[in-house]
Backbone as CSV, one residue per row, in Angstrom:
resi,resn,N_x,N_y,N_z,CA_x,CA_y,CA_z,C_x,C_y,C_z
1,MET,149.306,81.967,119.518,148.496,82.072,120.912,147.131,81.827,120.625
2,LEU,146.598,80.748,121.001,145.191,80.678,121.240,144.467,81.057,122.274
3,LEU,143.534,81.739,121.390,142.411,82.450,122.471,141.038,81.522,122.637
4,GLY,140.947,81.982,123.965,139.226,81.105,123.844,138.182,82.146,124.067
5,LEU,137.333,81.333,124.035,135.768,82.240,123.988,135.841,82.316,125.431
6,PRO,134.933,83.318,125.511,133.992,84.476,126.713,133.266,83.007,127.381
7,GLU,132.743,83.064,128.467,131.735,82.266,128.606,130.390,83.087,128.429
8,PHE,129.173,81.870,127.696,128.275,82.349,127.414,127.449,81.439,127.165
9,ASP,125.608,81.671,126.943,125.149,80.646,126.795,124.519,80.605,125.617
10,ILE,123.928,79.507,125.278,123.288,79.484,123.830,121.670,79.015,123.732
11,LEU,120.743,80.053,123.215,119.458,79.897,123.276,119.078,79.375,122.250
12,ARG,118.137,78.577,121.782,118.000,78.325,120.639,116.386,78.336,120.137
13,ALA,116.421,79.166,118.872,115.302,79.214,118.570,114.546,78.726,117.131
14,ASN,113.398,78.166,117.123,112.864,76.763,116.386,112.219,78.143,115.383
15,THR,111.593,79.088,115.782,110.979,80.027,114.611,111.658,81.461,114.533
16,VAL,111.041,82.298,113.474,111.395,83.416,113.755,110.814,84.222,114.994
17,ALA,109.725,84.093,114.583,109.009,85.024,116.085,109.748,84.471,117.743
18,GLU,110.189,83.332,117.569,111.057,82.764,118.593,112.246,83.815,119.020
19,ALA,113.083,83.983,118.235,114.559,84.197,117.779,113.997,86.170,118.257
20,CYS,112.910,86.432,117.538,112.950,87.944,117.695,112.306,88.224,119.057
21,SER,111.588,87.643,119.922,111.149,87.344,121.358,112.408,87.275,122.346
22,LEU,113.591,86.550,121.816,114.627,86.423,122.557,115.514,87.644,122.867
23,LEU,115.686,88.266,121.144,116.550,89.270,120.834,115.536,90.733,121.933
24,THR,114.453,90.893,121.972,113.500,91.472,122.926,114.082,91.398,124.178
25,GLN,113.632,90.795,124.540,114.030,89.705,126.100,115.627,90.268,126.496
26,TYR,116.428,90.085,125.864,118.168,90.106,126.494,118.926,91.267,125.402
27,GLY,118.097,91.929,124.787,118.465,93.092,123.914,120.177,93.669,123.745
28,ASP,120.652,94.381,124.373,122.255,94.246,124.246,123.288,92.760,124.232
29,ASP,122.785,92.306,125.470,123.369,90.942,126.010,123.537,89.693,124.454
30,ALA,122.447,90.223,123.853,122.248,88.624,123.199,122.712,89.309,121.333
31,ARG,123.427,88.396,120.908,123.723,88.198,119.226,122.849,86.651,118.535
32,VAL,122.927,87.140,117.365,122.240,85.909,116.780,123.483,84.795,116.216
33,LEU,123.363,83.823,116.001,124.289,82.915,115.930,123.746,82.064,114.810
34,ALA,124.472,81.822,113.664,124.214,81.287,112.705,125.270,80.287,112.046
35,GLY,126.244,80.984,111.305,127.494,80.081,110.756,128.509,80.243,112.092
36,GLY,128.484,81.808,112.392,129.425,82.040,113.353,131.096,82.280,113.117
37,THR,131.146,82.445,111.797,132.534,82.606,110.877,133.235,84.033,111.279
38,ASP,132.132,85.168,111.619,132.576,86.294,111.930,132.672,86.581,113.821
39,LEU,131.052,85.978,113.955,131.091,86.308,115.392,131.634,85.780,116.545
40,LEU,132.285,84.742,116.201,133.269,83.766,117.340,134.586,84.373,117.066
41,VAL,134.860,84.652,116.032,136.416,85.592,116.162,136.178,86.632,116.720
42,LYS,135.173,87.488,116.400,134.780,88.787,117.237,135.249,88.415,118.755
43,MET,134.184,87.499,119.032,134.343,87.221,120.410,135.792,86.595,121.393
44,LYS,136.549,85.740,120.240,137.573,85.374,120.861,138.635,86.798,121.107
45,ASN,138.892,87.506,120.258,139.312,88.755,120.052,138.771,89.762,120.810
46,LYS,137.768,89.480,122.087,137.154,90.260,122.688,136.514,91.435,122.195
47,GLY,136.223,91.627,120.624,135.778,92.823,120.213,133.977,92.823,120.370
48,MET,133.569,91.844,120.712,131.947,91.167,120.896,132.065,90.299,122.362
49,LEU,131.422,90.704,123.578,131.010,90.017,124.218,129.557,89.804,124.945
50,PRO,129.227,88.911,124.041,127.211,88.494,124.322,127.368,87.866,125.213
51,ARG,126.660,88.114,125.885,126.271,86.978,126.911,125.448,85.767,126.502
52,TYR,124.238,85.793,125.938,123.290,85.051,125.298,123.875,84.751,123.520
53,LEU,123.816,83.589,123.110,124.193,83.593,121.843,122.660,82.823,121.265
54,ILE,121.858,83.285,120.181,120.489,82.763,119.823,120.751,81.878,118.619
55,ASN,120.567,80.531,118.825,120.862,79.924,117.635,119.586,80.048,117.129
56,VAL,119.700,80.310,115.736,118.837,80.213,114.389,119.129,79.462,113.418
57,LYS,119.822,78.591,113.263,120.029,77.497,112.202,118.946,76.435,112.165
58,ARG,118.188,76.295,113.163,116.928,75.223,112.834,116.022,75.962,112.629
59,ILE,115.465,77.171,112.216,114.436,77.662,111.629,114.036,77.338,110.438
60,PRO,113.159,76.696,110.264,112.944,75.855,108.940,112.795,76.944,107.562
61,ASP,113.322,76.666,106.745,113.020,77.301,105.192,114.080,78.689,105.096
62,LEU,114.592,79.029,105.953,115.403,80.300,105.828,116.882,80.128,105.234
63,ASP,116.927,79.051,104.711,118.057,78.361,103.813,117.870,77.882,102.336
64,GLN,116.537,78.474,102.231,116.068,78.142,100.620,116.715,79.105,99.535
65,ILE,116.556,78.629,98.271,117.315,79.448,97.742,116.151,79.410,96.308
66,ARG,115.199,80.157,96.052,114.169,80.232,95.067,114.446,80.983,94.141
67,TYR,113.712,80.648,92.704,114.009,81.551,91.615,112.413,81.522,91.001
68,ASP,112.278,82.845,90.648,110.523,82.918,90.136,110.654,83.890,88.894
69,ALA,110.430,83.468,87.690,110.924,84.190,86.394,110.219,85.565,86.420
70,GLN,109.126,85.706,87.155,108.931,87.382,87.519,109.415,87.835,88.532
71,ALA,109.271,87.197,89.724,109.705,88.074,90.964,111.702,88.025,90.883
72,GLY,112.024,86.801,90.411,113.695,86.946,90.629,113.788,85.863,91.143
73,LEU,114.887,86.411,92.269,115.399,85.436,93.033,115.655,85.749,94.554
74,ARG,115.323,84.627,95.285,115.230,84.954,96.923,116.091,84.008,97.390
75,ILE,116.940,84.442,98.442,117.857,83.853,99.254,117.594,83.786,100.531
76,GLY,117.620,82.796,100.959,117.079,82.838,102.570,118.298,82.977,103.417
77,ALA,118.341,83.657,104.711,119.289,84.224,104.946,120.374,83.066,105.767
78,LEU,119.776,81.661,105.791,120.747,80.751,106.441,121.394,80.147,105.063
79,ALA,121.056,80.441,104.242,121.486,79.691,102.546,123.174,79.931,103.258
80,THR,124.186,78.572,102.894,125.103,78.588,103.058,126.099,79.465,101.981
81,ILE,127.322,80.152,102.019,127.878,80.584,100.855,128.483,79.576,99.837
82,GLU,128.625,78.161,100.253,128.915,77.623,99.311,127.294,76.660,98.456
83,ALA,126.296,76.579,99.220,124.980,76.549,98.706,124.800,77.588,97.551
84,ILE,125.260,78.819,97.665,124.991,80.011,96.629,126.279,79.745,95.341
85,LYS,127.450,79.401,95.899,128.361,79.192,94.913,127.909,77.837,93.815
86,ASP,127.101,76.995,94.771,127.099,75.713,93.844,125.447,75.709,93.218
87,SER,124.732,76.981,93.449,123.266,76.921,93.204,123.325,77.150,91.415
88,SER,122.885,76.363,90.309,122.864,76.381,89.297,121.948,77.612,88.385
89,VAL,121.340,78.036,89.192,120.239,78.998,88.804,120.890,80.292,89.102
90,ILE,121.664,80.274,90.111,122.408,81.446,90.580,123.621,81.485,89.563
91,ALA,124.234,80.613,88.958,125.566,80.623,88.128,125.003,81.134,86.562
92,HIS,123.497,80.722,86.581,123.391,81.095,85.229,122.632,82.192,85.057
93,LYS,121.790,82.900,85.647,121.156,83.854,85.894,121.633,85.149,86.719
94,PHE,122.117,84.643,87.380,123.069,85.835,88.379,124.203,85.885,88.684
95,PRO,125.160,85.431,87.612,126.530,85.336,87.563,127.328,86.134,88.726
96,PRO,127.208,87.584,88.881,128.398,88.437,89.762,127.838,87.665,91.206
97,VAL,126.538,86.846,91.493,126.591,86.617,92.813,127.187,85.419,92.727
98,ASN,127.349,84.500,91.923,128.155,83.108,92.109,129.596,83.308,92.325
99,LYS,130.082,84.452,91.287,131.379,84.624,91.528,131.835,85.466,92.996
100,ALA,130.963,86.339,93.639,131.319,86.683,94.867,131.101,85.584,95.958
101,ALA,130.015,84.782,96.001,130.657,83.540,96.404,131.593,82.579,96.447
102,SER,131.924,82.442,94.860,133.234,81.490,95.110,134.506,82.428,95.707
103,VAL,134.541,83.494,95.390,135.872,84.150,96.261,136.120,84.469,97.575
104,VAL,135.085,83.749,98.715,134.412,83.677,99.838,135.454,82.693,100.342
105,GLY,136.733,83.223,101.275,137.663,82.302,102.507,137.725,80.730,101.698
106,THR,137.690,79.939,102.575,138.078,78.728,102.242,136.354,77.884,101.795
107,LEU,136.674,76.729,101.765,135.439,75.619,101.319,134.926,75.502,102.738
108,GLN,135.993,75.366,103.933,135.117,75.186,105.274,134.575,76.577,105.609
109,ILE,134.829,77.639,105.396,134.210,78.703,105.754,132.818,79.155,105.277
110,ARG,132.903,78.621,103.503,131.828,78.864,102.795,131.173,77.481,103.384
111,ASN,131.126,76.630,103.599,129.976,75.497,104.479,129.574,75.835,105.416
112,LEU,129.820,76.490,106.287,129.562,77.578,107.302,129.172,78.556,107.293
113,GLY,129.502,79.556,106.882,129.009,80.886,106.741,127.720,81.049,105.590
114,THR,126.935,82.151,106.327,125.658,82.129,105.514,125.936,83.686,105.015
115,LEU,124.809,83.718,103.897,124.304,84.983,103.252,124.118,85.828,104.218
116,GLY,123.261,85.368,105.030,122.769,86.496,106.070,123.865,87.276,106.933
117,GLY,124.663,86.098,107.532,125.869,86.677,108.360,126.828,87.487,107.546
118,ASN,127.105,87.442,106.191,127.750,88.242,105.656,127.640,89.231,104.996
119,LEU,126.210,89.465,105.548,125.440,90.850,104.977,125.263,91.859,106.444
120,ALA,124.814,91.061,107.485,124.642,91.756,108.792,125.934,91.786,109.731
121,ASN,126.966,91.432,109.712,128.434,91.728,110.111,128.633,92.913,109.670
122,ALA,127.985,93.510,108.223,128.591,94.874,107.740,130.053,95.328,107.898
123,SER,130.740,94.349,107.492,132.019,94.546,107.316,132.302,95.421,105.708
124,PRO,133.028,96.367,105.979,133.245,97.148,104.169,133.494,96.290,103.217
125,ALA,134.484,95.125,103.665,135.041,94.498,102.527,134.022,92.980,102.399
126,ALA,132.577,93.255,103.015,132.140,92.329,102.505,131.674,91.652,101.224
127,GLU,131.782,90.182,101.062,131.974,89.995,99.257,130.577,90.287,98.806
128,PHE,129.834,90.252,99.475,128.136,90.114,98.272,127.957,91.757,98.370
129,ALA,128.334,92.360,99.163,127.676,93.757,99.200,127.407,94.500,98.119
130,PRO,129.034,94.920,97.667,128.722,95.618,96.103,128.340,94.753,94.907
131,VAL,128.494,93.826,94.929,127.271,93.106,93.967,126.077,93.217,93.754
132,LEU,125.283,93.013,95.534,124.090,93.059,95.473,123.409,95.154,95.336
133,LEU,124.390,95.638,95.804,124.089,96.810,95.542,123.964,97.308,94.035
134,THR,124.361,96.900,93.288,124.518,97.021,91.737,123.000,96.399,91.043
135,LEU,122.519,95.211,91.681,122.052,94.499,91.357,120.429,95.068,91.735
136,GLY,120.486,95.891,92.577,119.113,96.471,92.810,118.677,96.001,93.963
137,ALA,119.619,94.991,94.892,118.393,94.211,95.701,118.106,94.546,96.930
138,SER,117.132,93.734,97.805,116.344,94.337,98.900,116.673,93.135,100.020
139,VAL,116.612,93.653,101.402,117.141,92.782,101.901,115.721,92.946,102.908
140,LYS,114.996,91.555,103.474,113.675,90.999,104.058,114.173,91.181,105.541
141,CYS,113.668,91.648,106.387,113.973,91.394,107.814,112.634,91.348,108.727
142,ALA,112.444,90.885,109.616,111.230,90.292,110.485,111.713,90.816,112.200
143,GLY,110.652,91.040,112.684,110.519,91.723,114.219,109.738,91.916,114.594
144,PRO,109.142,92.200,115.989,107.923,91.989,116.530,106.798,93.006,115.798
145,GLY,107.166,93.631,115.437,106.559,94.744,114.590,106.078,93.942,113.150
146,GLY,106.269,92.869,112.693,106.186,92.366,111.352,107.610,92.477,110.489
147,GLU,107.314,92.018,109.030,108.222,92.214,108.293,108.384,93.614,107.969
148,ARG,109.800,93.615,107.209,110.061,94.866,106.381,111.084,94.768,105.133
149,LEU,111.023,95.351,104.347,111.875,95.320,103.069,113.078,96.566,102.992
150,ILE,114.081,96.257,102.975,115.382,97.594,103.164,115.742,97.639,101.803
151,PRO,116.504,98.432,101.368,116.902,98.547,99.992,117.943,98.303,100.211
152,MET,119.265,97.678,99.705,120.490,97.271,99.947,121.029,98.640,100.255
153,ASP,120.930,100.031,99.397,121.488,100.620,99.540,121.008,102.034,100.519
154,GLU,120.530,101.308,101.847,120.112,101.535,102.757,120.364,100.860,103.726
155,PHE,120.880,100.264,103.621,121.213,98.643,104.610,122.307,98.948,105.644
156,PHE,123.474,99.680,104.839,124.465,99.478,105.708,124.355,100.882,106.351
157,LEU,125.101,101.210,107.406,125.023,102.296,108.241,126.314,102.643,108.841
158,GLY,127.148,101.816,108.869,129.008,102.090,108.834,129.537,100.686,109.245
159,PRO,130.743,100.605,110.252,131.000,99.570,110.099,130.886,98.760,111.036
160,GLY,130.356,97.343,111.145,129.408,96.586,111.877,128.015,97.207,112.198
161,LYS,127.525,97.997,111.313,125.816,98.955,111.806,125.452,98.631,110.426
162,THR,123.814,98.251,111.133,122.914,98.161,109.536,121.809,98.979,110.089
163,SER,120.881,98.750,109.087,119.241,99.706,109.589,118.686,98.468,110.527
164,LEU,119.026,97.363,110.554,118.257,96.274,111.344,118.303,96.756,112.683
165,GLN,117.156,96.715,113.347,116.682,96.962,114.659,116.953,95.642,115.591
166,ARG,117.476,96.371,116.875,118.218,95.353,117.673,117.148,93.999,117.872
167,ASN,115.651,93.883,117.755,115.198,92.843,118.339,114.786,92.077,116.516
168,GLU,115.151,92.683,115.576,114.850,92.030,114.393,116.051,91.181,113.473
169,ILE,115.508,90.194,112.890,116.663,89.608,112.089,116.518,89.140,110.666
170,LEU,117.460,89.058,109.981,117.399,89.230,108.475,117.046,87.735,108.147
171,THR,116.010,87.828,107.090,115.659,86.292,106.632,115.702,86.016,105.860
172,GLU,115.996,87.074,104.374,115.824,86.735,102.885,116.551,88.360,101.767
173,VAL,116.924,87.521,101.087,117.591,88.913,100.196,116.756,88.428,98.832
174,LEU,116.144,89.564,98.244,115.719,89.497,97.282,116.417,90.164,96.153
175,VAL,116.533,89.285,94.888,117.635,90.180,94.067,116.634,90.224,92.401
176,PRO,116.333,91.441,91.668,115.334,91.336,90.568,116.188,90.646,89.388
177,ASN,115.463,90.305,88.692,115.885,89.877,87.253,116.646,90.647,86.519
178,LEU,117.703,90.142,85.821,118.779,91.175,85.453,117.816,91.476,83.994
179,PRO,117.599,92.771,83.784,116.850,93.115,82.376,117.328,92.469,81.322
180,ALA,116.895,92.185,79.929,117.634,92.323,78.821,118.780,93.028,78.677
181,HIS,119.708,92.736,77.726,120.834,93.620,77.389,121.755,94.060,78.444
182,ALA,121.620,93.373,79.877,122.453,93.807,80.639,123.391,92.767,81.071
183,ALA,124.197,93.343,81.989,125.425,92.464,82.506,126.028,92.851,83.883
184,GLY,126.279,91.723,84.778,127.053,92.351,86.081,128.071,91.233,85.691
185,VAL,129.429,92.614,86.895,130.887,91.764,87.109,131.163,91.913,88.399
186,TYR,131.734,91.144,88.847,132.511,91.541,90.493,133.878,90.890,90.097
187,LEU,134.755,91.898,90.723,136.231,91.567,90.809,136.437,92.023,92.373
188,LYS,137.407,90.981,92.813,138.300,91.430,93.995,139.465,91.665,94.189
189,HIS,140.321,92.234,94.818,141.758,92.258,94.826,142.449,91.567,96.227
190,SER,142.496,90.836,96.600,143.699,90.226,97.560,144.780,89.536,97.662
191,LEU,145.324,89.516,98.962,146.761,88.755,98.595,146.831,87.194,97.966
192,ARG,145.473,86.808,98.928,145.172,85.119,98.321,143.812,85.223,97.912
193,GLY,143.584,84.198,97.302,141.983,84.472,97.135,141.153,84.389,98.192
194,MET,141.419,83.481,99.253,140.794,83.347,100.385,140.767,84.409,101.551
195,ASP,141.562,85.235,101.202,141.554,86.463,102.011,140.634,87.739,101.872
196,VAL,140.163,88.735,103.031,139.572,89.595,102.877,140.029,90.489,101.704
197,ALA,139.003,91.255,101.021,138.951,91.954,100.178,140.003,93.068,100.595
198,ILE,141.189,93.056,99.882,141.647,94.884,99.929,141.068,95.738,99.340
199,VAL,140.455,95.633,98.093,139.843,96.350,97.461,138.611,95.309,96.760
200,SER,137.356,95.885,96.235,136.534,95.091,95.390,135.597,96.182,94.712
201,ALA,135.228,95.519,93.833,134.616,96.445,93.079,133.496,95.705,92.224
202,ALA,132.164,96.056,91.983,130.981,95.670,90.976,130.374,96.082,90.098
203,VAL,129.969,96.054,88.750,129.806,96.742,87.892,128.695,96.463,87.165
204,PHE,127.373,96.883,87.244,125.806,96.285,86.231,125.756,97.621,85.318
205,VAL,125.936,96.646,83.776,125.360,98.081,82.498,124.278,96.917,82.175
206,GLN,123.887,98.250,81.633,122.306,98.000,80.709,122.372,98.713,79.441
207,MET,122.498,98.299,78.335,122.895,98.796,76.904,121.518,98.799,76.124
208,ASP,120.965,100.069,75.555,120.080,100.231,74.655,120.943,100.334,73.623
209,GLY,120.842,99.194,72.317,121.658,99.468,71.273,123.113,100.015,72.109
210,GLU,123.939,101.143,71.356,125.116,101.513,71.454,124.854,102.557,72.986
211,THR,123.665,102.732,73.552,123.506,104.017,74.581,123.645,103.199,75.636
212,CYS,123.903,103.604,76.576,124.392,103.199,78.385,122.609,103.535,78.903
213,ARG,121.993,102.750,79.017,120.495,102.763,79.450,120.831,103.253,81.106
214,ASP,121.504,101.867,81.595,121.473,102.460,83.283,123.006,101.647,83.359
215,ILE,123.460,102.163,84.642,124.859,101.699,85.156,124.704,101.949,86.277
216,LYS,125.625,101.064,87.010,125.533,101.203,88.984,127.105,100.326,88.667
217,ILE,127.586,101.071,89.699,129.012,100.775,90.171,129.270,100.963,91.743
218,ALA,129.547,99.993,92.320,129.862,99.987,93.852,131.328,99.550,94.422
219,LEU,131.807,99.985,95.146,133.173,99.220,95.493,133.001,98.867,97.200
220,GLY,134.207,98.243,97.666,133.983,97.710,98.544,135.734,97.873,99.295
221,ALA,135.110,97.590,100.719,136.721,98.072,101.257,137.400,98.989,101.032
222,VAL,136.801,100.311,100.786,137.508,101.423,100.514,136.476,102.575,101.250
223,ALA,135.767,102.299,102.060,135.174,103.028,102.741,134.471,102.608,104.289
224,PRO,133.903,103.631,104.805,133.158,102.543,105.819,131.994,101.882,105.629
225,THR,131.599,102.005,104.561,130.586,100.859,104.155,130.612,100.798,102.392
226,PRO,130.664,99.853,102.275,130.121,99.346,100.445,129.348,100.408,100.021
227,PHE,129.757,101.311,99.122,128.880,102.063,98.642,129.001,102.212,96.773
228,ARG,127.746,102.803,96.589,127.473,103.127,95.126,128.601,104.777,94.845
229,ALA,128.863,104.483,93.555,130.088,105.466,93.285,129.038,106.320,92.155
230,ARG,128.235,107.034,92.432,127.225,107.613,91.850,127.478,108.764,90.927
231,LYS,128.821,109.248,91.195,129.545,110.436,90.495,129.890,109.980,89.181
232,SER,130.654,108.399,89.536,131.392,107.842,88.545,129.779,107.715,87.519
233,GLU,129.191,106.721,87.880,128.018,106.493,87.333,127.033,107.579,86.249
234,ALA,127.251,108.393,86.782,126.319,110.036,86.245,127.078,110.381,84.940
235,ILE,128.585,109.962,84.543,129.752,109.992,83.613,129.207,108.761,82.215
236,LEU,128.587,108.109,82.589,128.601,107.171,81.976,127.146,107.034,81.497
237,LYS,125.996,107.121,82.581,124.590,106.511,81.976,124.453,107.865,81.045
238,GLY,123.760,107.303,79.958,123.050,108.179,78.542,124.257,108.286,77.663
239,ARG,125.645,107.581,77.745,127.022,107.832,76.903,126.521,106.875,75.915
240,THR,126.865,107.135,74.616,127.292,105.958,73.533,128.927,105.570,73.910
241,LEU,128.618,103.974,74.004,129.212,102.938,74.518,129.717,101.889,72.945
242,ARG,130.549,102.373,72.749,130.995,101.134,71.112,131.483,99.707,71.692
243,GLY,132.256,99.928,72.360,133.166,98.179,73.219,134.236,98.463,71.944
244,GLY,134.819,97.354,72.458,135.748,97.012,71.264,137.171,97.871,71.795
245,GLY,137.129,98.561,72.849,138.309,99.339,73.087,138.354,100.656,73.224
246,HIS,137.006,101.408,72.200,136.720,102.858,71.805,136.181,103.349,72.765
247,ASP,136.009,103.051,73.796,135.649,103.561,75.357,136.908,103.847,76.282
248,SER,137.920,103.905,76.208,138.974,104.108,76.981,138.956,105.213,77.421
249,GLU,138.459,106.340,77.077,139.118,107.610,77.733,137.373,107.638,78.540
250,VAL,136.648,107.764,78.370,135.256,107.464,78.909,135.519,106.841,80.294
251,PHE,136.200,105.352,80.297,135.946,104.617,80.912,137.355,104.978,82.034
252,ASP,138.311,105.627,81.331,139.375,106.050,82.413,138.983,107.150,83.432
253,GLU,138.050,107.898,82.706,137.887,109.060,83.450,136.459,108.514,84.402
254,ALA,135.829,107.696,84.150,134.563,106.960,85.054,135.401,106.030,86.341
255,ALA,136.467,105.624,86.019,137.334,104.854,86.670,137.956,105.607,87.675
256,GLN,138.474,106.867,87.320,139.219,107.692,88.284,138.238,108.732,88.894
257,VAL,137.175,108.927,88.774,136.408,109.520,89.467,135.520,108.432,90.635
258,ALA,135.772,107.540,90.209,135.034,106.082,91.175,136.178,106.066,91.854
259,SER,137.165,106.060,91.698,138.633,106.052,92.965,138.436,107.275,94.175
260,SER,138.149,108.410,93.294,138.495,109.563,94.174,137.016,109.832,94.999
261,GLU,135.684,108.840,94.700,134.999,109.009,95.692,134.616,108.223,96.827
262,SER,136.271,107.278,97.047,136.325,106.309,97.989,136.810,106.989,98.965
263,VAL,137.226,106.343,100.321,137.820,107.368,101.585,138.432,106.167,102.319
264,PRO,139.478,105.560,101.841,140.289,104.154,102.143,140.984,104.589,103.511
265,ILE,141.440,103.856,104.282,142.403,103.630,105.563,143.767,102.930,105.452
266,ASN,144.550,103.358,105.922,145.712,102.671,106.221,145.350,101.680,106.898
267,ASP,145.629,100.431,106.883,146.094,99.116,107.549,147.160,98.478,107.300
268,LEU,146.694,97.064,108.113,148.063,96.016,107.722,147.927,95.773,106.705
269,ARG,146.864,95.747,105.827,146.582,95.183,104.571,146.751,96.070,103.434
270,ALA,146.896,97.153,103.335,147.198,97.887,102.480,147.122,99.369,102.786
271,TYR,148.060,100.093,102.250,147.845,101.737,102.527,147.113,102.835,101.519
272,ILE,146.321,103.649,101.710,145.355,104.566,101.067,145.746,104.499,99.757
273,VAL,147.061,105.188,99.579,147.257,105.324,98.241,147.333,103.954,96.912
274,TYR,147.757,103.042,97.606,147.570,101.973,96.956,145.764,101.197,96.622
275,ARG,145.245,101.627,97.635,143.807,100.995,97.860,142.946,101.636,96.004
276,ARG,143.352,103.254,96.239,142.777,103.913,95.847,143.259,103.462,94.158
277,LYS,144.368,103.360,93.992,145.121,102.763,92.519,144.026,101.646,92.309
278,VAL,143.731,100.774,93.341,143.417,99.386,92.587,142.114,99.596,92.380
279,ALA,141.330,100.441,93.394,139.913,100.460,92.832,139.927,101.093,91.627
280,GLU,140.521,102.175,91.035,140.426,102.695,89.487,140.862,101.433,88.637
281,MET,141.519,100.637,89.143,142.234,99.675,87.967,141.011,98.491,87.838
282,LEU,140.344,98.297,89.089,139.064,97.079,89.379,137.772,97.672,88.416
283,VAL,137.516,98.928,88.635,136.443,99.741,87.909,136.871,99.740,86.623
284,ARG,137.820,100.086,86.090,138.504,100.082,84.627,138.277,98.934,84.172
285,GLN,138.577,97.866,84.641,138.538,96.198,83.839,137.069,95.854,84.160
286,ALA,136.231,95.613,85.165,135.007,95.580,85.052,134.141,96.449,84.400
287,LEU,134.266,97.403,83.975,133.405,98.326,83.109,133.397,97.679,81.554
288,GLU,134.886,97.487,81.101,135.285,96.991,80.128,134.347,95.409,80.270
289,GLU,134.286,94.449,81.015,133.791,92.957,81.053,132.529,93.009,80.803
290,ALA,132.051,94.104,81.778,130.341,94.111,81.776,129.745,94.752,80.169
291,LEU,130.331,95.810,79.712,129.938,96.314,78.518,130.143,94.845,77.509
292,ALA,131.484,94.203,77.255,131.338,93.542,76.445,130.367,92.179,76.473
293,GLU,129.956,92.156,77.867,128.918,90.753,78.020,127.461,91.571,77.844
294,ALA,126.903,92.777,78.043,125.905,93.490,77.920,125.395,93.585,76.190
295,LYS,126.759,93.683,75.552,126.819,93.743,74.229,126.213,92.544,73.532
């Protein structure tokens, strides 16, 4: 059964200021339109019925991917997922970000969908969220009051809810450089590669010799928001990790604790018990892979 779109008007913004002004003017009746891969589906299913769509795709420079040796990576909110996937600097210096982009939907979706939309949609299963949580990323947004930076671990408030104010738009994502002797891994489990994640996990490890100097573990699709598994991290931070299969016991414990921190739901894609078991397996695997790369 084909579902038609409800009636709406498109308003075009040529600058960030224009977009914010339109959002202020039309309030709850307006939504930002970029790729539309999430928004238009919601509208077809009557999950969201905005009267006005503010097209921001003509705003210059919001699709740029920039890298600086000191400041790190800057990805414009309108950068498409395919552009992120194809970026050589991201593939070389930020492999978990590249991996997240490579497992989003189909080629057609990746050519339309944007990083800003993936995050602002605030899906618990958003592919980029766990990775950016572990890499210490921040979101830059703009509104009538100016610009502000929001740490990624303060951005997601609930399913479909972020800390963006109604008249603000997401403009850029900032990712700091990975320190020496550090590595990140992203893993996703779904029925098919193009499907939404049933469970996803990201791990960042920084080593100082055989000592775990820093560790970040994040899970997606197993809670109302993507989240850091901080109790699991506490088990590993400061521990001696030798690699090569010597850390099985502590990795098992950390993976079990990370799974226990999740609060998944039953839905058409998976049951609670299954999601928790998969979360444990993904964290375990990601820890092994990240440690091997970091060492």
